[in-house]
N, C-alpha and C positions, 0 to 999 in steps of 0.2 A: 658641611659636607664631610668631616671627618669624622662626624658621629656612622653615618651610612659607612665609610670604608670601614672602619674599625667592625663595625656588624659585620661585615661580608667577610671579614679576615676572621672572625670567629666562627660563623657558620658555614663560610662555605657559600660555592653556588649551589642553591636551590630551584632547580627546576622538576624535581621530580613530585608527582602527587602521590604520596605513600598511601591514602586510605584507597585511591581510585586502584593504584597495582595491586592492595591486601584484596579489595572486590573481585579482582580480574582472576587473580590466583586462586580465590573461594571457588568462586565458577567454573575458573578450567579443572581445577581437583573433581569436584561434582560431576562435570561432564564426562571427564573420565573415568571415573567410576561409573556412571549410568552405563555409556556404551559399552565398556567391558562387561557390565551384567544383560545389557537386554541384547547385545547385537553382536558379543563375542569380540570385542575389543574392536571393530570396524563399522562403521558407519556410511554409506555412501550416499551421499545426496547427489542428485541431479538439479542445477538449477536453469529454469527455463522462464524465458524472458516474453511475455505475451502483451508487450506493447508499452515500455516503459520508458522513463527519463534517462535510463541507466544510472541513477544517482543510489538504487537500491544494490546494484552491481557493482557499486565503485565500494561499496562498502563490505559487503561481500569478499572482494578483492584483497583487502586490507585483514581477511580473516587468514591470508594466507601469508601475510608478512611476519618476521621473527617476533615480532612481538606479541601476536596474538597466538599465531602458530596452530590451528587448528587437527595440523596434519598429525602434529606431538601427541594430540588427545585421541586421535583413532578415528579422528571426521575427515572425509575426502569429497571434493566435488570432481565427480566423474564426467566424462563426455557422452556416455553411452547412457539412454533409460535403461537398457537390459541390463547393468551394473549395478542399478541403482536401489536402494530400499526407500530412498523418501523424495518425492516431486518438492523441489522451493520454488514456489512460483511469485513473480515481482510482476508487476503493471498491469494496468488496466484488460481487461480481456477483449482487446478487437475483434471484430468482426474476421479479419483476414486470417488473425493467428491462434481461432479458437479451434478449428482443425488439428491443428499440430499440435496444439496443447495436448488436447484429447487423444492425439496419437502416442504424444510422447509417455503420457499416464498409462494408457493399453501396454506399452512395451516394458513396463517398470513389471519385475516379476512380483507375485503374493507371497506375504503379505506386503501391502505399498501402503502409503501415506502420503497427503498433502498437505505441506504448511505453506500458508501464504503470507507474503513479505512485504511491508508498507501497506501504504492505506488505500491504494489504488485496487487490488485485486477485491478489498473489499467495498469497492466502490464509496469511498470516504473522502476520495479527491474531487477537486473541483470540476468533474465530469458530468455531464447529465446522460443518461440512456438515448442515445441515438441509434439509428441504423447500424453506425461503425461502432459500436461498443455494444459487448453481450456481457459485462459485469454487471453484477459482482460473482467471482467464482463459483461462489456455494450454490451457485442454480446448475453448474457444469460440472461439479468433482463434488465428492465428499471430502469435505477440508477438516483435518483434524485438530490443526492448532493455527493460530491467527498472530503473527510480529507485529506488533504496530508502530507507525511511527513516519514519518516523510522527510529523508528515509532514516530507519531508525540506526542507530551508531552500531559498531562492531559489538557492544557492550551488550547492548539490548538485542543482538542478534542471538550471541552466547546464552544470554540469560533466557530467549525465548524456545531456542534450542532444548535447553536443560529442563523449562515447564513441560516443552515437548514430551522430551524424555521420561518425564513422571507423569505425564498424564496415561500413557500408553503401556 
């Protein structure tokens, strides 16, 4: 037991994952540079839920906390598709939500892009195609990029946004 306490006294409390934080900082720097270069420093994203379990939305909410803080990088979630550059689509395309998703897409000014988030819009989730499900999303929208995962972590979402910015 003394060995543990001696080591603890020498090293202190180790709760940080330095490698993870270095990866996040690298992604954040690249994101900020790409947003500045391609969108004049401000990328507006309209998040649209087309029938999900809200796990992807919860991970996107984490992007607004002080740890990830996407707004500091010039990436903003906006309430209106008319103010958006990109649609971030989560959830399986349900029958009832498809017209609303298409309406939101039409309201986004040109040029516009669609990023699908999670496995549901790509129909990789455990759903069968029925009358109530109109997935995959690429049958209805021109999808530019897909961020896979169920749900993707905030780091994976940031990496996916970076990959999208590199792609366009």
